[in-house]
C-alpha positions as CSV (number, residue, x, y, z in Angstrom):
1,E,-38.8,18.0,-145.2
2,V,-40.1,19.3,-141.9
3,Q,-37.8,21.8,-140.3
4,L,-38.1,23.8,-137.1
5,Q,-35.5,26.1,-135.6
6,A,-35.7,27.9,-132.3
7,S,-33.7,31.1,-131.8
8,G,-33.4,34.1,-129.6
9,G,-32.0,32.6,-126.5
10,G,-29.3,34.3,-124.5
11,S,-28.1,35.4,-121.1
12,V,-30.5,37.7,-119.2
13,A,-30.9,38.9,-115.7
14,V,-33.6,37.9,-113.3
15,G,-36.7,40.0,-114.0
16,E,-35.9,40.7,-117.6
17,S,-37.8,39.4,-120.6
18,L,-36.9,37.3,-123.6
19,R,-38.6,36.6,-126.9
20,L,-37.9,33.3,-128.7
21,A,-38.7,32.6,-132.3
22,C,-39.5,29.3,-134.0
23,T,-39.2,29.3,-137.7
24,T,-40.7,26.4,-139.6
25,S,-41.1,24.9,-143.0
26,G,-42.3,21.7,-144.7
27,F,-45.8,21.3,-143.2
28,P,-49.2,23.0,-143.2
29,F,-48.5,25.5,-140.4
30,G,-52.2,26.4,-139.9
31,D,-53.1,22.8,-139.1
32,Y,-50.4,22.3,-136.5
33,A,-49.8,23.1,-132.9
34,I,-46.5,24.8,-132.0
35,V,-45.3,23.7,-128.6
36,W,-42.5,25.2,-126.6
37,F,-40.6,22.8,-124.4
38,R,-37.7,23.4,-122.1
39,Q,-35.2,21.2,-120.4
40,A,-32.8,22.1,-117.7
41,P,-29.8,19.9,-116.7
42,G,-31.0,17.1,-114.5
43,K,-34.6,17.9,-115.0
44,E,-37.3,16.4,-117.2
45,R,-38.4,18.1,-120.4
46,E,-41.4,20.3,-119.8
47,A,-44.0,21.7,-122.1
48,V,-44.3,25.3,-121.1
49,A,-46.6,26.9,-123.7
50,C,-48.2,26.3,-127.0
51,I,-50.6,27.5,-129.6
52,T,-53.0,25.7,-131.9
53,N,-52.8,27.5,-135.1
54,F,-56.1,26.5,-136.5
55,D,-58.1,28.4,-133.9
56,G,-55.3,30.5,-132.2
57,N,-55.9,29.2,-128.7
58,T,-52.9,29.3,-126.5
59,Y,-52.0,27.3,-123.4
60,A,-49.4,27.8,-120.7
61,A,-48.0,25.6,-118.0
62,E,-48.4,26.7,-114.4
63,S,-44.7,27.3,-114.1
64,V,-45.0,30.2,-116.6
65,K,-48.7,31.2,-116.5
66,G,-49.1,34.9,-116.4
67,R,-45.5,35.5,-117.5
68,A,-45.5,33.8,-120.9
69,A,-47.3,34.4,-124.2
70,V,-47.2,32.4,-127.4
71,T,-48.1,34.0,-130.7
72,S,-47.8,32.9,-134.3
73,D,-47.4,34.6,-137.7
74,K,-49.0,32.3,-140.2
75,P,-47.7,34.1,-143.3
76,K,-44.2,33.7,-142.0
77,N,-44.8,30.1,-140.6
78,A,-43.3,31.3,-137.4
79,A,-44.2,31.2,-133.7
80,Y,-42.9,33.2,-130.8
81,L,-42.6,32.7,-127.1
82,Q,-42.3,35.8,-124.9
83,V,-41.4,35.1,-121.3
84,N,-41.4,38.1,-118.9
85,D,-40.1,38.4,-115.3
86,L,-37.6,35.7,-115.9
87,K,-36.6,33.6,-112.9
88,P,-33.5,31.4,-112.3
89,D,-35.8,28.3,-112.7
90,D,-36.5,29.5,-116.3
91,A,-33.0,28.7,-117.3
92,A,-33.0,25.8,-119.8
93,V,-32.6,24.8,-123.4
94,Y,-35.8,25.8,-125.1
95,Y,-37.1,23.8,-128.0
96,C,-40.1,24.2,-130.3
97,A,-42.0,21.2,-131.6
98,A,-44.9,20.8,-133.9
99,W,-47.7,18.2,-134.3
100,W,-51.0,18.1,-136.2
101,Q,-53.8,19.2,-134.0
102,K,-57.2,20.6,-135.1
103,L,-59.5,19.7,-132.2
104,S,-61.1,22.7,-130.7
105,G,-60.8,23.1,-126.9
106,R,-58.0,20.6,-126.4
107,S,-54.8,21.8,-124.8
108,C,-51.7,21.3,-126.9
109,L,-49.4,21.0,-123.8
110,S,-49.6,17.2,-124.4
111,Q,-49.1,15.4,-127.6
112,F,-52.2,14.9,-129.7
113,P,-52.9,11.2,-129.9
114,G,-51.6,9.7,-133.1
115,S,-49.7,12.8,-134.2
116,V,-46.1,12.7,-135.2
117,V,-43.9,15.1,-133.2
118,H,-41.4,17.2,-135.2
119,W,-38.6,18.7,-133.2
120,G,-36.4,21.7,-133.8
121,Q,-33.0,22.5,-132.5
122,G,-32.9,24.2,-129.1
123,T,-31.8,27.6,-127.9
124,Q,-30.1,28.2,-124.6
125,V,-31.6,30.6,-122.1
126,T,-29.5,31.5,-119.1
127,V,-30.9,33.6,-116.2
128,S,-28.5,35.3,-113.8
129,S,-29.3,36.8,-110.5
């Protein structure tokens, strides 16, 4: 059974940093992309950053570029999202998702054609000014 769980959310002040974790099981972690999404009330879900585990490439949306970093720990089947200099617009429920992706040079910010998306439970991030 595929399982993903995001954790590490909380309430932080503007300008602070947060590190989210995504723990996974039930699929070949090294063959999959781990994608971080977020959704704020009244807004569409947005893919903010991701990593393709087979080659270690990372991608970030313009909204967090330069402030966010995605890493993964293959032995632990876990991935992490670090967001620095948090802004009020970063407040959202953050989710991690996974899909198979082993095509070099292709961003994982959009679903790989034909891949099944596996979702985890979200973690709330609140940013106060």
